[in-house]
C-alpha positions in Angstrom: -27.2 25.4 -13.0 -27.0 22.5 -10.7 -25.8 23.1 -7.2 -23.3 20.2 -7.4 -21.4 22.0 -10.2 -20.5 24.6 -7.7 -18.6 22.0 -5.6 -16.1 21.3 -8.5 -14.0 24.4 -7.9 -14.0 23.8 -4.2 -12.8 20.3 -4.7 -10.1 21.4 -7.1 -8.9 24.1 -4.7 -8.8 21.6 -1.8 -6.9 19.0 -3.9 -4.4 21.6 -5.0 -3.9 22.8 -1.5 -3.4 19.2 -0.3 -0.8 18.5 -2.9 1.1 21.8 -2.2 0.9 21.0 1.6 2.4 17.5 1.1 5.2 18.8 -1.2 6.2 21.6 1.2 5.9 19.9 4.6 6.2 16.3 3.9 6.4 14.9 7.5 3.7 17.1 9.2 1.4 17.4 6.2 -0.3 14.1 6.8 -1.1 15.0 10.4 -2.6 18.3 9.2 -4.6 16.6 6.5 -5.9 14.0 9.0 -6.9 16.8 11.4 -8.7 18.6 8.5 -10.5 15.4 7.5 -11.6 14.8 11.1 -12.9 18.4 11.3 -14.9 18.0 8.1 -16.3 14.7 9.2 -17.4 16.1 12.6 -19.0 19.1 10.8 -20.8 16.8 8.3 -22.1 14.5 11.1 -23.4 17.6 13.0 -25.1 18.8 9.9 -26.6 15.3 9.3 -27.8 15.1 12.9 -29.5 18.5 12.6 -31.2 17.5 9.3 -32.5 14.2 10.7 -33.8 15.7 13.9 -35.4 18.8 12.3 -39.2 19.0 12.2 -40.9 19.2 8.9 -41.4 22.7 7.5 -44.8 24.3 8.1 -46.8 25.4 5.0 -47.2 29.0 4.4 -50.5 30.8 3.8 -50.1 30.7 0.0 -50.3 26.9 -0.2 -53.7 25.2 -0.8 -55.1 23.7 2.4 -55.3 20.2 0.9 -51.6 20.3 0.0 -50.7 21.6 3.5 -52.7 18.7 5.1 -51.0 16.1 2.9 -47.6 17.5 3.7 -48.2 17.2 7.5 -49.7 13.7 7.3 -46.6 12.2 5.7 -44.1 10.6 8.1 -41.2 13.0 8.8 -37.9 11.9 7.4 -38.8 8.3 6.6 -37.6 8.6 3.0 -34.4 10.4 3.9 -33.5 7.7 6.5 -34.1 5.0 3.9 -31.8 6.8 1.5 -29.1 7.2 4.1 -29.4 3.5 5.0 -29.1 2.6 1.4 -25.9 4.7 1.1 -24.5 3.0 4.2 -25.4 -0.5 2.8 -23.6 0.2 -0.5 -20.5 1.8 1.2 -20.1 -0.9 3.8 -20.5 -3.7 1.4 -18.1 -2.1 -1.1 -15.5 -1.6 1.5 -15.9 -5.2 2.7 -15.7 -6.5 -0.8 -12.5 -4.5 -1.4 -10.8 -6.1 1.6 -12.1 -9.5 0.6 -10.8 -9.2 -3.0 -7.5 -7.8 -1.8 -6.8 -10.8 0.5 -8.2 -13.5 -1.7 -6.7 -12.0 -4.9 -3.2 -11.9 -3.4 -3.6 -15.5 -2.0 -4.9 -16.7 -5.4 -2.0 -15.1 -7.2 0.4 -16.7 -4.8 -1.2 -20.1 -5.2 -1.3 -19.8 -9.0 2.4 -18.9 -9.1 3.1 -22.4 -7.6 0.4 -24.3 -9.5 -0.9 -22.5 -12.6 -3.7 -25.2 -13.2 -5.8 -23.9 -10.2 -6.6 -20.6 -12.1 -10.3 -21.5 -12.4 -10.8 -22.3 -8.7 -8.9 -19.3 -7.6 -11.0 -16.9 -9.7 -14.2 -18.5 -8.3 -13.0 -17.5 -4.8 -12.3 -13.9 -5.9 -15.7 -13.8 -7.6 -17.4 -14.9 -4.4 -15.7 -12.0 -2.6 -17.2 -9.6 -5.2 -20.7 -11.0 -4.3 -20.5 -9.0 -1.1 -20.8 -5.8 -3.0 -23.7 -7.1 -5.1 -25.6 -8.0 -1.9 -25.2 -4.5 -0.6 -26.4 -3.1 -3.9 -29.5 -5.3 -3.7 -30.2 -4.2 -0.2 -29.9 -0.6 -1.3 -32.3 -1.1 -4.2 -34.9 -2.6 -1.8 -34.5 0.3 0.6 -34.8 2.9 -2.1 -37.9 1.1 -3.4 -39.5 1.4 0.0 -38.5 5.1 0.6 
């Protein structure tokens, strides 16, 4: 069984708890949820810092000497850092594209309500905003290819 399948019940329990918290204590629930989110983020950043700063594991006596030498010659954490950079590139570009589409889409709809004939030009501007996410995806593919 995959390890990630074990996170599904944890997610469902957390989501149910959040919904019940919001229903019961409407005003203070968002402060509690924000504090829990900050605590989880700090814990995950501490775990990430520990994983990135850890030394590579030493080979045990049961491993062939050639494999142990090959494992110690590889750069430590270079592939993992590239994967994290790829994730940051995709996340950042997607968030930027979301803001861009939100602002340009609302402006395009406002302009089209006054002049319906500018539909084509307005959709080009919204499409250009989507290009930001595509650029982030291309950067991520390049980084993963070099990992």
